[in-house]
Every structure is written in C-alpha cells, then in structure tokens.
C-alpha positions in Angstrom: -8.0 -37.9 2.8 -9.3 -35.7 -0.4 -6.1 -34.8 -2.8 -6.4 -31.9 -4.7 -7.6 -32.5 -7.9 -5.1 -29.7 -9.2 -1.6 -28.7 -7.6 -1.6 -26.0 -5.9 -1.6 -22.5 -8.7 -2.3 -25.6 -11.3 1.8 -26.1 -11.2 4.4 -26.9 -9.1 6.1 -23.2 -10.4 3.9 -21.6 -9.2 2.6 -20.4 -13.4 5.0 -17.8 -12.5 8.9 -17.6 -15.2 12.0 -15.8 -15.6 11.3 -13.5 -18.4 7.5 -12.1 -16.3 9.3 -12.4 -13.1 12.5 -9.7 -15.1 8.9 -7.9 -16.5 7.7 -7.1 -12.6 11.7 -6.6 -11.5 10.9 -3.3 -14.8 8.4 -2.8 -13.7 7.6 -3.2 -9.8 9.7 0.4 -9.8 7.5 2.0 -11.7 4.8 2.6 -8.9 7.6 5.4 -7.2 7.0 7.7 -9.5 3.8 8.1 -8.2 4.9 10.0 -5.3 7.7 11.6 -7.1 5.8 12.8 -9.1 2.9 14.2 -6.6 6.3 15.6 -4.4 7.3 17.3 -7.5 4.6 19.2 -8.0 4.4 20.3 -4.1 8.7 21.1 -4.3 8.5 19.6 -1.1 10.6 16.5 -1.2 12.9 15.6 1.7 15.9 13.2 1.3 16.7 11.6 4.9 19.9 10.4 5.4 20.4 6.8 6.4 22.9 4.7 7.1 23.3 0.9 4.9 23.6 -0.5 7.9 20.1 0.2 9.2 18.9 0.0 5.3 19.7 -3.4 4.8 18.3 -4.8 8.4 15.1 -1.7 7.7 14.6 -4.0 4.6 15.3 -7.5 6.1 12.6 -6.6 8.4 10.3 -5.5 6.9 10.3 -8.6 3.6 10.3 -10.9 6.6 7.6 -9.6 9.2 5.1 -7.5 6.8 5.7 -7.5 3.3 5.5 -11.6 3.6 3.0 -12.0 5.9 1.1 -9.8 3.6 1.5 -11.1 1.0 0.5 -14.3 1.8 -2.3 -13.5 3.5 -3.9 -10.8 1.6 -3.0 -11.6 -2.0 -1.5 -15.1 -2.2 -4.6 -17.0 -0.2 -7.0 -14.5 -2.6 -5.4 -16.0 -5.8 -6.1 -19.0 -4.5 -9.9 -19.4 -4.0 -10.5 -17.1 -6.6 -8.5 -18.1 -9.6 -9.4 -16.9 -12.8 -12.1 -13.8 -11.0 -10.1 -11.3 -11.5 -12.7 -8.8 -10.5 -12.9 -10.3 -7.0 -9.8 -11.3 -6.7 -9.0 -7.5 -6.1 -12.2 -6.2 -4.2 -11.2 -8.5 -1.9 -7.3 -8.4 -1.9 -7.1 -5.0 -1.7 -10.5 -4.6 1.2 -8.2 -7.0 3.5 -5.2 -4.8 3.5 -7.3 -1.9 3.3 -9.4 -2.6 6.7 -5.5 -4.2 8.3 -4.0 -0.7 8.1 -7.2 1.5 8.8 -5.7 1.6 12.6 -2.9 3.6 10.9 -5.2 6.2 9.5 -8.3 6.4 6.9 -5.3 8.1 4.7 -2.6 5.4 5.3 -5.3 2.6 4.8 -6.3 4.4 1.1 -2.2 4.4 0.6 -1.0 1.0 1.4 -4.6 0.0 -0.7 -3.1 1.5 -3.6 0.1 -0.1 -2.7 -1.7 -3.6 -2.7 -3.5 -3.3 -5.7 -0.1 -3.0 -7.9 1.7 -5.6 -6.4 -0.9 -8.0 -6.8 -1.4 -6.6 -10.2 2.1 -7.8 -11.1 1.6 -11.3 -9.2 -0.9 -11.6 -11.4 1.1 -10.6 -14.9 3.7 -14.2 -13.3 6.4 -12.3 -11.1 7.4 -14.1 -8.7 6.5 -13.9 -4.4 9.8 -13.2 -3.5 10.5 -10.4 -6.0 6.7 -8.9 -5.8 7.8 -9.0 -2.0 11.2 -8.0 -2.5 10.3 -5.1 -5.1 7.5 -4.7 -2.1 9.7 -4.0 0.9 12.1 -1.7 -1.2 8.8 0.3 -2.5 8.0 0.5 1.5 11.9 1.5 2.5 12.4 3.8 0.4 9.3 6.4 0.7 8.5 5.9 4.6 12.7 6.1 5.5 14.7 8.1 2.3 12.7 9.8 1.2 9.9 12.6 2.3 7.0 14.7 1.6 6.9 16.1 4.9 2.7 16.5 3.7 0.8 18.6 5.9 -2.4 16.4 7.9 -4.2 18.8 5.5 -2.6 17.3 2.8 -2.1 13.6 3.1 -6.1 13.5 2.2 -5.5 14.4 -1.1 -2.0 12.9 -1.5 -4.0 9.3 -0.6 -6.3 9.7 -2.9 -4.2 10.6 -5.4 -2.4 7.5 -4.4 -4.9 4.8 -4.8 -6.6 6.6 -8.0 -2.5 6.9 -9.5 -2.1 3.4 -8.5 -5.1 1.6 -9.6 -4.6 3.5 -13.0 -0.8 2.0 -13.4 -2.6 -1.2 -12.0 -4.7 -1.1 -15.0 -2.8 0.1 -17.3 0.3 -3.1 -16.3 -2.6 -5.5 -16.6 -4.3 -4.6 -19.5 -0.9 -4.7 -21.3 1.2 -7.8 -19.6 -1.7 -10.1 -18.8 -2.1 -13.7 -20.6 -4.8 -13.9 -22.4 -8.4 -13.9 -21.3 -8.0 -17.8 -23.0 -5.5 -18.9 -21.3 -5.8 -16.5 -17.6 -4.6 -18.4 -15.1 -4.1 -17.1 -12.1 0.0 -16.4 -10.9 
C-alpha cells in the first residue's frame, strides 16, 4: 500500500491556528452585513419570533446535516485536490455548491454559492473547519429563520445577484488582507 508523501493538508493540525480561527470568528459575521444592507435599503426586514430551544435544535441540525457535509464535500475535498492552486479551488467549490442547490431554484443556488465563496475564504485564511461550520450554520439560522427580508419573487433575482456579487467582493477583500503570502501559500 502506498503512503502519501505528505500528511493530509500538510500538517496534523490541518494548517489552522488559534489566532486564524479567532480572526475567522470575528470575520464570519461580516457576511451578515450583505443581506442586512439590502433589507435596510428596501426598508423591509422582519424579525421572526423563535423559541431558544428550537433555535438550538435547528442550529445543530443545520451544522450536522447540511453544513458539515457541504464543507467536507464541497470545500475540503476540493482544497485537498487542488492544494495551492487557489483559482480552481474557488471555481470548483463554488460551482459544486451552486449545482447542489439548483433544484431549490436558481436564485437560491446563487445565494448558496455566494455564502460558499465566503466560507471557503475563511477556510483558506486558516480558520478551523468546525468554526467555519458553526458560523455557516449560524448564518443559515439567522438569515433563514430569525430575520426575513420578505422579498417578492420579482425581487429575488436582483437580491441573489446582489448577494453573490457582494459575497465575492467581501471574500476577495478578506483573502487579500488575511491570506498568507503567496510564497507560503498553503491550503488551510
């Protein structure tokens, strides 16, 4: 049996660190600004009442069933396959997330791809996979269960295009500011 030349991700800690994880915890909620800015611009943010027990159960279900699977198959596998070559990592990971969510509708797939770009960026700057999963789950709960933009079908397309564009711009900014130097570029 052939042993791989390098351990998974280049190190046993998967190249994440506590300082990078703390940075990811701080940067994770920045994605929430994107829908909130859109909602404030349209003056239509609705707060849905939710029971704390239901919120915790929903968060656990989202993280365990959806986010971890999405992270492992659509982010981690692509990172492992392409390593230091960042462009294919982004293209293939985001395309996989988009295709996975197409049955829910193209606007939903664009929104999912937008969040996928951002959470992939958090992984690439060195945030722990479990922290990224928790942030992603919290985002799904906050924007799916607690806050509602009350968008009409006609507004959904413009919102989804806005969301993926703003997420890509935010991801680019975060990656440019916090990624390791290109000489040391190692996947998270």
